[in-house]
Structure formats: structure tokens, C-alpha cells
C-alpha positions in Angstrom: 2.0 -2.9 27.1 0.4 -1.3 24.0 -3.3 -1.1 23.7 -5.0 -3.4 21.2 -6.0 -0.5 19.0 -2.4 0.4 18.5 -1.4 -3.1 17.6 -4.4 -3.6 15.3 -3.8 -0.3 13.5 -0.1 -1.1 13.0 -0.9 -4.5 11.7 -3.3 -3.2 9.1 -0.8 -0.6 8.0 1.8 -3.4 7.7 -0.5 -5.4 5.6 -1.3 -2.4 3.4 2.3 -1.5 2.8 3.1 -5.1 1.9 0.1 -5.2 -0.5 1.3 -2.0 -2.2 4.8 -3.4 -2.7 3.4 -6.6 -4.1 1.1 -4.7 -6.5 3.9 -2.5 -7.8 6.2 -5.5 -8.2 3.5 -7.2 -10.4 3.5 -4.4 -12.9 7.1 -3.1 -13.0 8.3 -5.4 -15.7 5.4 -4.3 -18.0 6.1 -0.5 -17.7 7.4 1.2 -20.9 7.8 4.9 -19.8 11.0 5.5 -17.9 9.4 8.3 -15.8 6.5 6.0 -14.8 9.0 3.3 -14.0 11.0 5.6 -11.7 7.8 6.9 -10.0 6.7 3.3 -9.2 10.2 2.3 -8.0 10.4 5.4 -5.7 6.9 4.7 -4.3 7.9 1.1 -3.7 10.9 2.2 -1.8 8.8 4.6 0.3 6.3 1.8 1.1 9.2 -0.6 2.0 10.9 2.0 4.3 7.7 2.8 6.1 6.9 -0.9 6.3 10.2 -1.5 8.0 9.4 1.3 10.5 6.1 -0.3 11.2 7.7 -3.7 11.7 10.0 -2.2 14.3 7.0 -0.6 16.1 5.2 -3.9 16.1 8.3 -5.6 17.6 8.6 -3.0 20.2 5.0 -3.7 21.2 5.7 -7.5 21.2 3.4 -8.2 18.2 3.7 -10.0 14.9 3.6 -8.6 11.4 0.5 -9.0 9.3 0.5 -10.2 5.7 -2.3 -9.2 3.3 -5.0 -11.8 3.1 -4.5 -14.5 0.4 -7.9 -13.6 -1.0 -7.0 -9.9 -1.5 -3.7 -10.8 -3.0 -5.3 -13.4 -5.3 -8.0 -11.0 -6.5 -5.5 -8.3 -7.1 -3.3 -10.6 -9.1 -6.3 -11.8 -11.2 -7.5 -8.3 -11.9 -4.0 -7.1 -12.8 -3.3 -10.0 -15.2 -6.7 -9.8 -16.8 -6.5 -6.1 -17.5 -2.9 -6.2 -18.6 -3.7 -9.2 -20.8 -6.3 -7.1 -22.7 -4.2 -3.9 -22.8 -0.6 -3.8 -21.5 -0.3 0.0 -21.9 1.2 2.3 -19.3 -2.3 3.8 -19.0 -3.7 0.5 -17.9 -0.9 0.1 -15.3 -1.5 3.6 -14.0 -5.2 2.8 -13.7 -4.6 -0.4 -11.8 -2.2 1.2 -9.4 -4.6 4.2 -9.0 -7.4 1.8 -8.1 -5.1 0.1 -5.6 -4.2 3.5 -4.0 -7.9 4.4 -3.7 -8.8 1.1 -2.1 -5.8 1.3 0.3 -6.5 4.9 1.3 -10.2 4.1 1.9 -9.3 1.1 4.1 -6.6 3.0 6.0 -9.1 5.8 6.8 -11.6 3.3 8.0 -8.9 1.7 10.3 -7.8 5.1 11.6 -11.4 5.7 12.6 -12.0 2.2 13.9 -8.9 2.1 16.1 -9.4 5.6 17.6 -7.6 4.7 20.8 -4.3 3.8 19.0 -1.2 5.6 20.2 -0.2 8.8 18.4 2.8 7.0 16.8 0.6 4.4 15.2 -1.8 7.0 13.9 1.1 9.0 12.5 2.4 5.9 10.7 -1.0 5.3 9.2 -1.3 8.9 8.1 2.1 8.7 6.5 1.1 5.6 4.6 -2.1 7.4 3.4 0.1 10.3 2.3 2.3 8.0 0.3 -0.7 6.4 -1.4 -2.4 9.8 -2.2 0.8 11.2 -3.6 1.3 8.2 -5.9 -2.3 8.4 -7.0 -2.0 12.1 -7.8 1.2 11.6 -9.8 -0.3 8.8 -11.8 -3.0 11.0 -13.2 -0.6 12.1 -16.0 -0.5 8.5 -17.3 -4.3 7.8 -17.3 
């Protein structure tokens, strides 16, 4: 039986990866630049792949997946649609996704510290998700 820190950390990572996929999906149809489009699609695929690995880890530990909170999803949707409604440029999209990466990374580091007794595999998955977020944020700088 896995310790509760392992399950909680995996669930937060699961929620974070799902939130990232949802956020990218919300803006993809508004992107003009083909390189930005490809970057976002690749990042979405990385998030989905890691999310699937996390799902398997949760199943192995006899635990359920975790969806992002409806409040977080709703606030993200509102911010995205308000900003894009005022300016639908690729720079606005890059800014929105960069903000999401920053919030996600901050949360993941907090969970990594909070659930310090989690198994190495859960911590490794969390660190991999952080890496995906940081890499996307860094690559988006060219579009800001």
C-alpha cells in the first residue's frame, strides 16, 4: 500500500497535467504562427503522455484520478476569453500560457515540498511535469 503522500502528490500532478491540456486546447484554434502552433501541440502531447503515466501509477496504488477544480478551470477560461477578446494576438496567447506555466510550476514545487514522504517515482513524475512546464515557458519567450 502506498503512503498517502505518494497518492496525494500523484493526484495533484494528474490535476495539473489535465489543466495544462485544457488550457492549451482553449487557445490552439486562435494561434496564427505555425511554429507556435507546433510548440503548443508538442507540449500538449508531452502533458498527455505524462498524464497517462501518472494515471497508471495511481491505478497501481489503487487510487482515483483527480480533475482540476471547477473553480480553477472556470477562472482560467474567463481570463483566457477576456484577454483574447481584447487582443487575440499570438503574444497574448504566449502570455496566457506563460502565466499558466508559472502558476503550475509554483504549485507543483509546493506539493513536492508538502508531500515530502512521497515515493521516489511520484517525486520523479512531479519533477518531470515541472520540467515540461519550464521548458514550454522558456520557449514561449520568443512570442511575448
